VOTOR-151258 format. One record per residue: residue number from 1; residue in three letters; chain; x, y, z of N, C-alpha, C in turn. Coordinates in pm, 1 decimal, decimal comma. Layout:
[fifi NUM; ALA; A; [X; Y; Z]; [X; Y; Z]; [X; Y; Z]];
...
//
This chain:
[fifi 1; MET; A; [4360,8; 683,3; -11013,6]; [4365,1; 802,9; -11048,4]; [4447,0; 863,9; -10941,0]];
[fifi 2; ASN; A; [4505,8; 980,3; -10943,7]; [4591,4; 1030,1; -10865,1]; [4516,7; 1174,8; -10802,9]];
[fifi 3; ASP; A; [4483,2; 1151,8; -10661,6]; [4440,0; 1251,3; -10572,1]; [4494,0; 1397,9; -10597,2]];
[fifi 4; SER; A; [4621,0; 1374,0; -10594,4]; [4683,3; 1494,5; -10566,0]; [4692,3; 1600,5; -10683,3]];
[fifi 5; LEU; A; [4662,7; 1750,1; -10647,8]; [4638,3; 1845,5; -10740,2]; [4784,6; 1893,9; -10811,2]];
[fifi 6; CYS; A; [4900,8; 1847,5; -10739,4]; [5033,1; 1903,8; -10802,2]; [5118,2; 1766,6; -10821,5]];
[fifi 7; ARG; A; [5190,8; 1790,5; -10903,0]; [5305,0; 1655,6; -10928,6]; [5395,4; 1685,0; -10842,4]];
[fifi 8; LYS; A; [5508,4; 1622,0; -10841,2]; [5606,3; 1608,8; -10737,7]; [5720,7; 1647,9; -10837,4]];
[fifi 9; PRO; A; [5825,6; 1710,3; -10817,9]; [5893,9; 1749,1; -10887,5]; [6003,4; 1637,7; -10919,2]];
[fifi 10; ASP; A; [6068,3; 1627,4; -11070,0]; [6171,6; 1541,3; -11093,7]; [6294,3; 1535,8; -10994,2]];
[fifi 11; GLY; A; [6344,2; 1654,2; -10935,0]; [6447,5; 1678,2; -10893,9]; [6391,9; 1745,2; -10733,4]];
[fifi 12; PRO; A; [6514,4; 1797,7; -10682,2]; [6477,7; 1861,7; -10551,5]; [6380,0; 1989,9; -10548,0]];
[fifi 13; TYR; A; [6326,5; 2018,3; -10472,4]; [6193,3; 2116,8; -10470,5]; [6281,3; 2259,9; -10501,8]];
[fifi 14; LEU; A; [6241,5; 2330,0; -10586,6]; [6329,8; 2454,1; -10586,6]; [6339,6; 2535,7; -10481,3]];
[fifi 15; ILE; A; [6266,4; 2563,6; -10380,9]; [6262,6; 2656,4; -10281,4]; [6380,2; 2609,5; -10187,4]];
[fifi 16; GLU; A; [6381,6; 2487,0; -10140,2]; [6486,7; 2428,6; -10063,8]; [6611,4; 2425,5; -10122,1]];
[fifi 17; SER; A; [6634,4; 2393,8; -10244,7]; [6733,6; 2380,8; -10327,6]; [6812,8; 2516,0; -10393,5]];
[fifi 18; ALA; A; [6753,6; 2631,8; -10340,3]; [6789,2; 2759,7; -10393,9]; [6913,1; 2803,4; -10313,3]];
[fifi 19; PRO; A; [7023,0; 2833,4; -10382,3]; [7155,7; 2848,4; -10344,9]; [7135,5; 2990,2; -10253,7]];
[fifi 20; LYS; A; [7037,6; 3069,9; -10243,9]; [7065,1; 3208,1; -10144,8]; [6949,9; 3193,6; -10056,1]];
[fifi 21; LEU; A; [6879,8; 3042,0; -10032,5]; [6776,5; 3054,9; -9910,9]; [6831,2; 3099,9; -9787,9]];
[fifi 22; LYS; A; [6922,5; 3049,8; -9750,8]; [7001,5; 3083,9; -9620,3]; [7006,9; 3243,0; -9594,4]];
[fifi 23; GLN; A; [7055,0; 3294,9; -9720,6]; [7060,9; 3440,7; -9702,0]; [6907,6; 3524,8; -9696,8]];
[fifi 24; TYR; A; [6837,4; 3462,3; -9795,5]; [6711,1; 3531,0; -9804,7]; [6614,1; 3489,3; -9676,9]];
[fifi 25; VAL; A; [6616,6; 3384,4; -9557,7]; [6566,1; 3335,6; -9448,7]; [6636,2; 3430,9; -9349,1]];
[fifi 26; ALA; A; [6762,8; 3474,4; -9350,3]; [6828,6; 3569,2; -9251,2]; [6776,9; 3716,3; -9292,0]];
[fifi 27; ALA; A; [6765,3; 3759,4; -9406,1]; [6718,9; 3886,9; -9458,9]; [6568,8; 3911,3; -9370,1]];
[fifi 28; LYS; A; [6490,7; 3808,9; -9379,3]; [6359,0; 3820,5; -9358,9]; [6359,7; 3822,3; -9211,7]];
[fifi 29; ALA; A; [6406,4; 3739,8; -9143,6]; [6415,6; 3755,2; -8985,6]; [6480,7; 3875,4; -8975,3]];
[fifi 30; ALA; A; [6578,3; 3949,9; -9007,6]; [6622,7; 4068,7; -9001,5]; [6486,7; 4177,5; -8991,4]];
[fifi 31; ARG; A; [6431,0; 4151,0; -9104,2]; [6313,7; 4278,2; -9133,6]; [6219,0; 4258,4; -9044,4]];
[fifi 32; GLU; A; [6177,6; 4133,9; -8996,4]; [6073,8; 4108,7; -8920,9]; [6118,6; 4170,0; -8783,0]];
[fifi 33; ILE; A; [6245,1; 4146,1; -8735,9]; [6304,8; 4194,3; -8614,0]; [6277,4; 4336,1; -8589,9]];
[fifi 34; ALA; A; [6328,1; 4406,0; -8721,1]; [6354,0; 4584,7; -8717,5]; [6191,3; 4615,6; -8688,8]];
[fifi 35; GLN; A; [6088,0; 4523,2; -8769,7]; [5981,0; 4586,4; -8793,5]; [5907,5; 4564,6; -8649,5]];
[fifi 36; ARG; A; [5940,8; 4458,7; -8575,3]; [5891,4; 4456,9; -8415,8]; [5941,3; 4550,9; -8345,6]];
[fifi 37; ILE; A; [6083,9; 4616,0; -8362,5]; [6102,0; 4732,9; -8318,5]; [6074,0; 4861,8; -8331,9]];
[fifi 38; LEU; A; [6074,5; 4893,1; -8434,0]; [6022,7; 5000,4; -8492,3]; [5881,3; 5039,2; -8510,6]];
[fifi 39; SER; A; [5802,3; 4931,6; -8499,6]; [5635,8; 4969,3; -8494,4]; [5575,7; 5023,1; -8367,5]];
[fifi 40; PRO; A; [5633,5; 4997,5; -8258,4]; [5575,6; 5076,2; -8155,6]; [5631,5; 5236,6; -8152,3]];
[fifi 41; LEU; A; [5752,1; 5241,3; -8207,1]; [5798,7; 5397,6; -8211,6]; [5712,8; 5500,0; -8299,6]];
[fifi 42; SER; A; [5677,4; 5406,0; -8429,5]; [5602,0; 5511,9; -8575,2]; [5436,1; 5512,7; -8484,0]];
[fifi 43; ILE; A; [5396,6; 5435,6; -8418,1]; [5288,8; 5448,9; -8361,3]; [5288,6; 5563,8; -8263,4]];
[fifi 44; CYS; A; [5364,5; 5565,8; -8156,1]; [5391,6; 5665,4; -8101,4]; [5428,0; 5831,5; -8169,7]];
[fifi 45; SER; A; [5493,6; 5828,7; -8245,5]; [5525,0; 5926,6; -8332,7]; [5393,7; 5960,1; -8406,3]];
[fifi 46; ALA; A; [5313,4; 5883,5; -8471,1]; [5183,2; 5914,6; -8554,6]; [5111,7; 5966,0; -8407,4]];
[fifi 47; ALA; A; [5078,5; 5924,5; -8297,8]; [4989,1; 5984,4; -8197,7]; [5072,5; 6127,6; -8181,0]];
[fifi 48; VAL; A; [5211,0; 6158,9; -8180,0]; [5227,8; 6286,4; -8103,8]; [5176,9; 6371,0; -8236,7]];
[fifi 49; ALA; A; [5219,3; 6343,9; -8342,8]; [5210,8; 6413,1; -8447,7]; [5027,1; 6472,3; -8454,6]];
[fifi 50; GLY; A; [4959,8; 6356,7; -8440,8]; [4791,3; 6386,5; -8454,0]; [4782,3; 6496,2; -8336,9]];
[fifi 51; TYR; A; [4828,4; 6470,1; -8229,7]; [4836,9; 6551,2; -8118,5]; [4867,4; 6719,4; -8101,1]];
[fifi 52; ARG; A; [4959,8; 6722,0; -8177,8]; [5022,9; 6861,9; -8191,7]; [4938,8; 6918,2; -8321,7]];
[fifi 53; ALA; A; [4882,7; 6839,8; -8405,9]; [4801,4; 6885,9; -8512,6]; [4690,0; 6937,8; -8464,0]];
[fifi 54; GLU; A; [4611,1; 6859,6; -8355,4]; [4497,7; 6901,1; -8284,9]; [4520,3; 7017,6; -8205,2]];
[fifi 55; LEU; A; [4620,8; 7032,3; -8136,9]; [4646,1; 7149,8; -8061,5]; [4664,0; 7265,0; -8143,3]];
[fifi 56; ARG; A; [4755,3; 7257,4; -8235,1]; [4759,9; 7360,4; -8326,3]; [4623,8; 7405,4; -8379,4]];
[fifi 57; GLN; A; [4511,7; 7325,3; -8399,5]; [4426,1; 7388,9; -8463,6]; [4322,3; 7433,7; -8368,6]];
[fifi 58; VAL; A; [4345,6; 7407,1; -8246,8]; [4263,5; 7446,3; -8110,2]; [4319,1; 7601,7; -8094,8]];
[fifi 59; LEU; A; [4446,7; 7586,1; -8086,4]; [4500,8; 7725,4; -8069,0]; [4468,3; 7830,5; -8166,0]];
[fifi 60; ASP; A; [4456,4; 7794,9; -8290,1]; [4449,8; 7889,8; -8398,0]; [4308,3; 7913,9; -8409,9]];
[fifi 61; ALA; A; [4213,0; 7843,1; -8367,6]; [4066,0; 7865,5; -8378,1]; [4017,3; 7988,9; -8305,6]];
[fifi 62; GLU; A; [3929,5; 8051,1; -8359,0]; [3845,8; 8181,5; -8290,5]; [3758,4; 8113,8; -8154,3]];
[fifi 63; ALA; A; [3779,5; 8203,1; -8072,4]; [3718,1; 8219,6; -7932,9]; [3546,0; 8205,2; -7968,3]];
[fifi 64; ILE; A; [3477,5; 8107,4; -7905,0]; [3343,8; 8087,9; -7916,4]; [3290,6; 8149,4; -7766,7]];
[fifi 65; TYR; A; [3197,5; 8249,8; -7772,4]; [3138,3; 8267,9; -7631,0]; [2991,6; 8236,7; -7636,9]];
[fifi 66; LEU; A; [2945,8; 8175,9; -7541,0]; [2797,1; 8119,7; -7511,2]; [2749,4; 8221,3; -7422,5]];
[fifi 67; GLY; A; [2775,5; 8331,8; -7394,7]; [2705,8; 8420,4; -7314,9]; [2595,2; 8494,5; -7415,5]];
[fifi 68; VAL; A; [2532,8; 8610,6; -7338,5]; [2472,0; 8699,8; -7410,5]; [2584,6; 8780,0; -7466,8]];
[fifi 69; SER; A; [2523,7; 8799,1; -7599,3]; [2608,8; 8890,3; -7697,8]; [2583,8; 9031,3; -7651,2]];
[fifi 70; LYS; A; [2679,0; 9133,3; -7704,0]; [2676,9; 9240,3; -7692,9]; [2625,1; 9341,3; -7795,2]];
//
């Protein structure tokens, strides 16, 4: 009885024999590098946008007086 769940292909494995494998691997590496470079920038951009939205809300809010009312 064969304990393997999958049978081996008759020819070469499809992924390794794909004609555009090197091109795919290079494009994937380029995407990962770009993501690592741009990820901190997008985090900083989101933080600045959140800060500006919060500041805008605070500046547009009505004044709150906690003392004795007139």
